[in-house]
N, C-alpha and C positions, 0 to 999 in steps of 0.2 A: 504493499499499500504506500510504502514512503516513496518507493521508486516511481510509482503511478504520480503521487501528487507534484514530485520534482518534474516531472515531465509535463505536467497540467500548468504549471509555473511557467516554463521554458517556452510552451505553446500558447499560452495564454498573454503573456507579456506585449508580442508585437501586436494583438489584435485590442487589448484592453489598457496596457501601460502598465507600469509597476505596481501601482496602490490596489487596483480593482480586483485582480486576481486572488491577492491575500486576504481583501475585505470578503470576498467572495466566500474564501473556504473556512475562514471563523465564522460566518453568518449562515451559508449552505449546509457545509461539511456532507457534500453526497456525490461521491464520485460520477456517479449515473446523471445526475442535473445537470452537473458542471461542464462534465464532456458535451453531454446532450446540448447545452446551452452554447459551449465554444463549437462545436460542430454547425451550428446553423449559423453563428457569426462568421464563421469562416467560409459559408457556402453565400456569404453576401447576405443575409437576413438581418431583419430588424432588431434593436434590442429588445422591444415587445414580444418579438415571436421567440425570441432566444429565452427569454424567463418562462413564454407559456409553454415550451419544450420542456424546461426543467421542471414545472410544477404538474405538466402530466406522467414526467419520468418517475415524479416522487409520489404520485398517488397512490402507488403501494403500501404509504406509511400509514393510510387511513384502515386498510386492513389489519395492518400489524398492531396498530393500537387498540383495534377493537379486540382483537384477540388477548393481548397485553393488559387492558384495564380491570379486569376481574383481580387481578395478581398483586394490583397496586392498592397500597392502604395509606391513611392519613387524610389529610386536608387536601383541597385544591391544590394549593401552592406546592403541596410536596409531591401530589401525584403528577403535576404537570412537570414539574424538575426531574422526575425518573424517566416520565415519557419523552424529555429531551435527549436523552441519552440512548434514543432508539436508533440503530443503524443495521443495515442487513446481519453481518456477522455477530452483533452481540445480541442483536434479537436471540438470533438462531442458537446462539450458545447459552442463551441462559434460559431456553427452553427445557423445563423438566421431563418432558415426554408425555405427560397426561393432561396436556393443554394448558397448564398453568406455566410461570415462569419465577425466575428468582431475579428481583429487580436490582438487587445489591450487584450481584454477579453482572448483571448487563453493565451496569456503571462501571466496573470494574475493567469490563473488556473495552467500552467505549472510552474512556479518558486517555488511554495510552495511543487507541487509535486516532482521537481529536487531536494529541499533540505532535503524532506524527503526520499527521496529513496539512495540518496548519504548517510546522517547521519543513517539510518538504516543498511547501507551493512557495516560501519564501525563498529557501536555498534556489527552487528552478527558476526564480523572478531573477534573482541576483547573477545565477550563472550562464541564464540564456542568452546575454549579450556576447560573452565571450564565446563561447559554443559558435556562432555565425547561425548560420541556415538550419535550422532543426531538421527540416526536411532531407538534409544531406546525410543525417545521422539516423534516418528513419523513425525518427520521433512523430512524423505523420502517420506511422502504421498504426499508433497506439489508438486511434480512433476507432477503425474499423476491429481493431483487436480486443479494446475494452469491450466495445457493444457484443462482438461474438461470445467473449467469455459471459457476460451477461446472460445473452440468448440460453447458453447453455445451461447456466446456473438456474435460470428459470423458466423455460418452455420445456418443463417436464408433464406429457400427457397429449393426447390426440386435439383436446381443445385448444391447449395455449398454443401447441406448434401451429395449428390452424390460424389461432389468431395473429401469429408472429406473420407466417406466410401471407397472410392476408393483407396486413400491416407494410410489409414489403413491397407486394405487387400496387398497392396504392402509392406508395412513396414515387415508383418507378413510373407509374402512369401519369402521376403529375408533375413530375419533375419537368417535362418539357413546357407545360402549360400554366405552371403558377409561379409567383414569384418565390426567391430564395428563402430557402424556412417552412414556407407554409405546406409543402407536401410533408415534409418529417411531422409536422402538426398533425396533418390530418391523418398520418399514417399511425402516429402513434395513440391519438384520440380513439381512432377504430380498433386499435388493436385492444386496450386497455376497457374499452366495453365489450368487445369481443372476448376478451379471456373472463370476465366477470360474468358474464351470461352461463348460467347454470343449464346443463345437460338436462 
């Protein structure tokens, strides 16, 4: 994760400047959302389209939060603080296996991830100019590699595979006729909607 966050800083700096990638890592802390937004910006999409892509990619946290909620105790501020530490790896690691979660374990897994993600982004932002063209190092390949890794992690089962394939088809069909960024938004929205339909 540290290496991926370094690459995010390197790739984001030319598009976003030196401050915005670091602020984004501090506030968003989501590789999928951040690389998704960066992919839209790289394709020439607007800031609004990039933000919308990130929001759609993070829609999965709604379902994760609903599953986690019964395991949280205390008043609303305490429950919200625990919920803020939810990321894919820590949520999965905190699962006890019977539908309940260990909130403190989730915090323990998330805190070092957060520190590594932010520090990696800072390092990437500062070493980026020294590296020259990041594409010459193959860092541009991290966009598709990152999302292929997410696809293998998330697209289990016939319904989700169909949603992923449908989303890819929508993006390919709309790319020649829509402004940059909008095909990704349309595909993500369709894939999220299709994957939530119960068989």
